[in-house]
C-alpha positions, -999 to +999 in steps of 0.1 A: +000+000+000+028+024+009+047+016-023+015+021-044+009+055-027+042+068-040+041+051-074+005+061-078+015+098-079+023+093-116-013+092-127-025+124-110+006+143-122+000+133-158-038+140-155-032+173-139-004+187-161-005+166-192-032+186-208-015+219-200+018+207-214-001+193-244-016+228-251+018+244-250+037+218-271+011+201-294+008+213-330-030+216-326-054+219-297-071+187-307-040+168-297-037+185-263-051+155-243-030+130-262-003+127-235-030+118-209-045+093-233-011+078-241-006+069-205-035+045-208-023+033-242+010+025-227-006+004-200-026-015-226+006-020-248+028-032-220+002-052-199+008-086-214+046-083-217+048-071-181+026-099-167+047-124-187+078-109-172+064-111-137+056-148-142+092-154-152+113-134-128+087-133-100+065-105-088+090-089-064+119-087-089+095-076-116+081-048-095+115-034-087+127-035-124+095-017-135+099+009-108+135+017-118+124+020-154+096+044-144+120+066-124+144+068-154+115+076-177+105+105-154+138+121-163+132+114-200+098+132-197+115+161-180+140+163-208+113+162-234+096+192-217+129+211-215+135+208-253+098+214-260+094+183-281+058+172-280+064+138-296+092+129-272+069+138-243+042+116-258+067+087-260+078+092-224+042+091-212+036+059-232+066+043-215+050+050-181+027+021-191+055-003-179+055+007-143+018+014-141+010-021-156+032-037-130+015-018-102-019-030-114-008-064-103-004-053-067-042-059-062-040-095-073-009-101-051-029-086-021-060-108-027-039-139-030-022-133+003-055-135+023-085-158+025-113-155+000-137-138+023-111-110+030-103-104-006-125-074-010-110-058+022-075-065+009-082-046-023-099-018-005-070-013+019-046-014-010-065+013-029-064+036+001-029+044-013-048+064-039-058+089-012-021+096-005-013+097-042-043+121-047-024+147-026+012+138-034+007+138-072-009+172-079+011+188-051+045+176-064+034+187-099+023+222-087+053+228-064+078+213-088+067+232-118+089+261-109+120+242-097+137+247-131+136+275-157+112+255-179+078+250-163+068+215-152+103+200-157+106+198-119+073+181-116+086+149-132+120+151-114+100+151-082+080+120-093+113+102-102+125+106-066+092+093-052+095+062-074+130+054-061+117+058-025+089+032-032+115+005-038+122+006+000+087-007+007+086-032-022+117-047-008+097-060+022+071-078+000+072-116+004+057-133-026+038-166-021+054-198-033+037-214-063+017-245-052+018-278-072-018-271-081-008-238-097+022-252-115+008-285-129-030-281-129-046-284-164-058-251-179-091-247-196-095-232-231-099-194-230-132-197-249-146-218-221-135-193-194-148-161-211-183-176-216-189-177-179-215-151-167-193-143-137-164-135-160-185-113-183-200-094-154-166-088-139-147-077-170-175-056-184-182-038-151-145-030-147-141-020-183-171+003-184-162+019-150-127+026-162-138+038-197-165+062-184-142+075-157-113+081-180-134+096-208-149+123-185-118+129-163-095+134-193-117+161-208-125+179-175-093+200-172-096+212-208-134+219-204-129+237-171-097+257-178-100+264-215-138+266-223-153+275-189-125+299-178-117+284-144-081+290-132-056+263-126-061+262-088-099+255-093-091+229-119-065+213-096-089+210-067-116+194-089-091+168-101-079+162-066-114+159-053-122+133-080-091+113-072-100+114-035-135+102-043-120+073-063-102+060-032-119+074-001-148+049-003-122+021+000-125+026+038-159+009+036-163-006+001-150-040+012-175-041+041-203-030+019-195-059-005-195-084+024-228-071+038-249-064+006-233-086-020-213-079-052-243-073-074-258-045-053-225-027-051-220-030-089-255-015-094-247+012-069-216+021-089-236+023-121-261+045-103-234+069-091-220+072-126-255+079-139-259+108-114-225+121-125-239+124-161-271+141-149-251+167-129-228+172-159-259+180-180-272+205-154-246+232-160-210+243-163-206+260-130-178+250-105-203+231-084-214+210-114-179+200-123-170+193-087-202+172-080-199+153-113-163+144-108-168+133-071-196+110-082-175+098-111-148+087-085-173+070-062-189+051-091-155+039-104-145+027-069-176+006-064-173-009-098-136-015-099-132-030-064-162-053-068-153-064-103-117-072-091-130-094-062-154-111-086-128-120-112-111-148-092-144-167-092-139-173-130-104-189-130-083-216-112-048-208-097-031-222-128-051-199-150-046-167-130-018-150-151-037-156-183-071-143-171-056-114-150-037-103-181-067-106-204-088-087-179-064-058-176-056-058-214-093-054-223-099-028-195-070-006-203-074-009-241-110+004-238-098+031-214-071+041-239-097+045-267-118+067-243-088+088-234-076+092-270-110+103-282-117+126-252-097+155-267-114+152-301-149+149-286-146+179-262-131+201-289-155+192-317-188+179-301-187+195-267-192+185-231-229+174-234-222+151-263-194+135-244-218+127-216-244+112-240-218+087-253-214+073-218-251+064-213-252+032-235-220+020-218-237+021-184-267+003-198-245-025-212-228-029-178-262-031-160-274-057-185-244-081-179-246-077-141-283-085-142-275-115-165-249-128-141-271-123-110-300-141-127-277-170-136-264-171-100-298-171-085-310-198-109-281-221-101-284-215-064-321-225-066-311-256-086-284-267-062-308-261-032-335-282-048-310-311-055-297-309-019-333-310-006-342-341-027-311-359-015-320-353+021 
């Protein structure tokens, strides 16, 4: 959790300053949000290679290698800003996908270290790191922007130092030994696994939650600062509030899942994202942006944590790397598409059109959660009936 708090500062820094740097360096305003989008593209590109690497060298060694590469890449990003090269900056942001893809595996390592009934709490505790990152990231970006003659160079130098510090905490991580079941157990065909209702509900919920969140979040700084005229301080606080809302519910999300069940919390997440869209339609005042982005964070939290704890029900220990990799590849690929298109949508179609695009995605997620829940109740009834007959 402590390591993720430091490493997690990368995302808020890129979200906060990426658009502003893009506006200064990009050849056209339409490409201003490309750096933010390329962070997610990088995660999608490097997800499978990183997971393959972790399976070969082990999670601990793999985590440390990825963190060192991320620290060096921060210096590369600082250099790209110094020489005012937009395409070098885009490349550096894409390369952050290596360390972020590795950190995404923290949650699976956490779940595997506890019993099944504590999995949701483990993920919730881990995601509390985002609260620390929500403050560290934007603050290091804001304070560091004036460390050097060129604005924002110091922001990435500061993040580089934070990444190196995180290695201290990763050093204490003790990976679990692979069991004989995990090493030698037969693996099912991928087509058989992905047909399961529980797998579909999990991957679609996580993907929709990430896609809608990324789509709206990426466009918000440009919409607020460029089109609605809010200053950088107001924009910073809205982004910080959003990131806090993404992780603050982690104090109780695990308990809510245990008490009310996964289906109800998934529907609660979909409802929160729906309210976000409604408030977004209501106006372009500061309170509308703030309220919408807070609900966006809460909805993402409910959907992501619940979907993460639901995914292990779809695979065996011997299948975990394959399915975890597929899950994150699909999730971050769709998020990448959302991030890449956000700049074009906000500049050509506008804020309201962007919100309309999110509505069918939420309806799709609701359908598959309902489909899984109906399948679950039907099978529970069948098993109960068979047990009663046997008695």
